[in-house]
C-alpha positions as a printed Julia matrix, in Angstrom:
252×3 Matrix{Float64}:
 -20.95   18.14   16.42
 -17.65   16.17   16.06
 -14.35   17.74   16.13
 -11.42   15.98   14.17
  -7.35   17.3    14.48
  -5.97   18.98   11.82
  -3.2    17.47    9.6
  -0.36   19.22   11.32
  -2.04   18.17   14.97
  -2.2    14.69   13.8
   1.51   15.02   11.7
   2.64   16.82   15.86
   1.34   14.09   17.65
   2.51   11.53   15.42
   5.95   13.19   16.38
   5.63   12.79   19.67
   4.64    8.98   19.65
   7.1     7.77   17.87
  10.07   10.36   19.81
  12.88    8.05   20.78
  10.77    4.46   19.23
  12.41    5.01   15.34
  14.39    2.18   15.8
  11.56   -0.3    15.86
  10.19    1.14   13.04
  12.45    1.48   10.9
  13.24   -2.36   11.18
   9.82   -3.35   10.62
   9.03   -1.46    7.67
  12.53   -1.89    6.28
  12.03   -6.46    6.9
   8.9    -6.0     5.25
  10.27   -4.23    2.38
  13.01   -6.66    1.64
  10.8    -9.34    2.01
   8.43   -8.21   -0.5
  11.34   -7.08   -2.94
  13.27  -10.41   -2.8
   9.78  -12.55   -3.77
   9.16   -9.93   -6.31
  12.55  -10.62   -7.28
  12.68  -13.45   -7.73
   9.48  -13.99   -9.5
  10.42  -11.12  -12.17
  13.74  -13.21  -12.64
  11.98  -16.41  -13.2
   9.82  -14.86  -15.46
  12.39  -13.06  -17.43
  14.39  -16.42  -18.14
  11.37  -18.45  -18.9
  10.29  -15.8   -21.8
  13.58  -15.89  -23.57
  13.71  -19.87  -23.63
  10.08  -20.04  -25.01
  11.32  -16.82  -27.53
  13.93  -18.95  -28.33
  12.88  -22.79  -28.62
   9.37  -21.29  -30.58
  10.34  -17.89  -31.9
   6.8   -16.87  -31.35
   6.2   -13.21  -29.69
   2.86  -13.99  -28.51
   4.11  -17.24  -26.35
   6.63  -15.09  -24.59
   3.71  -12.36  -24.06
   1.21  -14.95  -22.85
   3.73  -16.13  -20.3
   4.49  -12.54  -19.64
   0.75  -12.05  -18.52
   0.64  -15.41  -16.44
   3.63  -14.1   -14.46
   1.96  -10.73  -14.19
  -0.76  -13.28  -12.75
   1.43  -14.39  -10.57
   2.78  -11.36   -8.82
  -0.57  -10.2    -8.03
  -1.05  -13.27   -6.66
   1.93  -12.65   -4.41
   1.48   -8.91   -4.12
  -2.04  -10.09   -1.99
  -0.04  -12.75    0.41
   2.31  -10.51    1.14
  -0.06   -7.85    1.6
  -0.91   -9.53    4.6
   1.96   -8.2     5.82
   0.58   -4.29    6.73
  -1.78   -6.06    8.67
   1.34   -6.72   11.39
   2.64   -3.21   10.72
  -0.52   -1.93   11.19
  -0.86   -3.54   14.72
   2.76   -2.63   15.83
   2.06    1.18   15.28
  -1.4     0.83   16.64
   0.45   -1.38   20.31
   3.24    1.83   19.86
   0.46    4.83   19.44
  -1.81    3.22   22.49
   1.49    2.22   24.84
   1.05   -0.93   24.39
   4.07   -3.46   23.95
   4.87   -3.74   20.46
   7.64   -6.63   18.54
   8.89   -6.82   14.81
   7.23  -10.51   15.59
   4.08   -8.32   14.84
   4.93   -8.29   11.43
   3.65  -11.57   10.46
   0.41  -11.12   12.96
  -1.48  -11.53    9.91
  -0.21  -15.15    9.25
  -1.12  -16.04   12.65
  -4.46  -15.7    12.99
  -7.3   -16.4    10.39
  -5.52  -14.69    7.63
  -8.6   -15.49    5.29
 -10.05  -11.73    6.55
  -6.86  -10.05    5.98
  -6.58  -11.64    2.49
  -9.59  -10.03    1.95
  -9.03   -6.91    2.58
  -5.48   -7.23    0.88
  -6.98   -8.32   -2.28
  -9.45   -5.29   -2.57
  -6.46   -2.88   -2.55
  -4.19   -4.66   -4.52
  -6.97   -5.67   -7.14
  -7.93   -1.94   -7.05
  -4.63   -0.87   -7.86
  -4.35   -3.49  -10.56
  -7.7    -2.59  -12.49
  -7.06    0.86  -12.2
  -3.37    1.37  -13.07
  -2.15   -1.41  -14.97
  -3.58   -0.39  -18.08
  -1.42    2.86  -17.88
   1.45    0.49  -16.82
   1.24   -1.82  -19.92
   0.42    1.22  -22.59
   4.15    2.66  -20.97
   6.05   -0.32  -21.73
   4.58   -0.27  -25.32
   5.96    3.48  -25.54
   9.3     2.42  -24.39
   9.17   -0.48  -27.13
   8.47    1.54  -30.0
   9.34    4.94  -28.83
   5.85    6.1   -30.86
   4.52    9.45  -29.02
   1.5     7.74  -29.25
   1.82    5.44  -27.01
   3.02    8.06  -24.84
  -0.38   10.02  -24.79
  -2.55    7.07  -24.41
  -0.53    5.57  -21.49
  -0.59    9.67  -19.7
  -4.7     9.66  -20.91
  -5.12    5.72  -19.19
  -3.08    7.06  -15.8
  -5.8    10.35  -15.92
  -8.36    7.66  -15.96
  -7.2     5.71  -13.62
  -6.48    7.63  -11.15
  -9.67    8.87  -10.88
 -11.07    5.7    -9.61
  -8.34    4.52   -7.83
  -8.0     7.62   -5.74
 -11.32    7.73   -4.09
 -11.62    4.18   -4.14
  -8.1     3.38   -1.91
  -9.21    6.3    -0.03
 -12.37    5.01    0.98
 -10.53    1.7     2.32
  -7.37    2.82    3.82
  -8.63    2.34    7.06
  -9.52   -1.45    6.85
  -6.9    -3.13    8.34
  -7.03   -0.81   11.85
 -10.55   -1.74   11.6
 -10.04   -5.55   11.06
  -7.69   -5.02   13.98
 -10.47   -3.64   16.4
 -13.27   -5.57   15.0
 -11.51   -9.07   14.52
 -15.25  -10.48   14.18
 -16.18   -8.96   11.27
 -15.11  -10.87    7.79
 -13.03   -9.37    5.34
 -15.89   -7.89    3.53
 -17.9    -6.56    6.14
 -14.6    -4.94    7.29
 -14.49   -2.84    3.97
 -18.07   -2.08    4.05
 -17.33   -0.5     7.14
 -14.68    1.22    6.51
 -16.55    2.52    3.02
 -19.26    3.8     5.35
 -16.74    5.37    8.32
 -14.92    6.91    5.4
 -17.75    8.89    3.78
 -16.91   12.78    4.49
 -13.34   11.53    5.53
 -11.95   11.22    2.26
 -10.47   14.69    1.07
  -9.2    15.09    5.03
  -7.41   11.93    3.92
  -5.7    13.22    1.04
  -4.57   16.69    1.61
  -2.6    14.41    5.02
  -0.84   12.35    2.11
  -0.33   15.24    0.1
   1.29   17.05    3.07
   4.07   14.53    2.84
   5.19   15.04   -0.6
   7.6    17.76    0.35
   9.04   15.21    2.93
   8.85   12.36   -0.05
  10.92   15.19   -2.61
  13.73   15.41    0.41
  14.29   11.99    0.45
  14.69   11.65   -3.19
  17.52   14.08   -3.05
  18.9    12.32    0.08
  19.01    9.0    -2.49
  16.45    7.59   -0.48
  18.07    7.22    2.42
  15.44    9.82    4.77
  12.5     6.99    3.82
  13.71    4.94    6.47
  12.73    7.86    9.13
   9.59    9.0     6.84
   7.76    6.01    6.14
   7.55    5.19   10.15
   6.65    8.69   10.31
   3.9     7.89    7.51
   2.7     5.03    9.29
   2.15    6.63   12.63
   0.35    9.69   11.37
  -2.21    7.51    9.77
  -2.25    5.46   13.08
  -3.03    8.51   14.71
  -5.71    9.94   11.7
  -7.57    6.93   12.68
  -7.71    7.23   16.1
  -9.16   10.08   15.33
 -11.3     8.82   12.9
 -12.88    6.86   15.85
 -12.68    9.17   18.99
 -13.13   12.54   17.52
 -13.37   15.26   20.48
 -16.95   16.75   21.03
 -17.18   20.62   19.72
């Protein structure tokens, strides 16, 4: 019978593995966040300027809305491409956990190899998020524009329904980048299917592990976000320990 580690054991293991190594972990996650933020900020800036120009020229809100949807699609595409960096972050923390050399250049590993595999996984994760959560985001924007309570109720209902689908699906494919690095001969689709099978019976355990980070995240908010610099690497290493335990559990 397989015996998996409990959440506190995984967290303790992550603390031990990150001791004296937070500098690199903070740097690689910060670099990834800055790159993603700059790209998204640039797209949003161009989108805002274009929408204002189109509205000034045509006076049509429909045309401006169409431009907004076009840039939403562009943001989604950019998110998929930027998501490939998660493969590099995963590799970095796997190397740390296994005592192998880890470097900041690992962040771009997914672009150096056959990136199609990582793009498929990133696309699956981004599309899952967009399909499940975008309706609630759209309805929230309507509420902010109209300030009508019915839009808020619609947004909350859409969020509740979206989360019911998003949480189990996202947990089911959460370890896909780890598996892709472990089995590089597989295609992206094969890796997603393999992850879905492996995570059967394990999604609840991962969900409970993630919930355990909520108090730390609240404390980070009170620290004006500075605490996230240390919490993010710690969380990433904990997920890495979860994966290693998932693939090589002890025998009871």
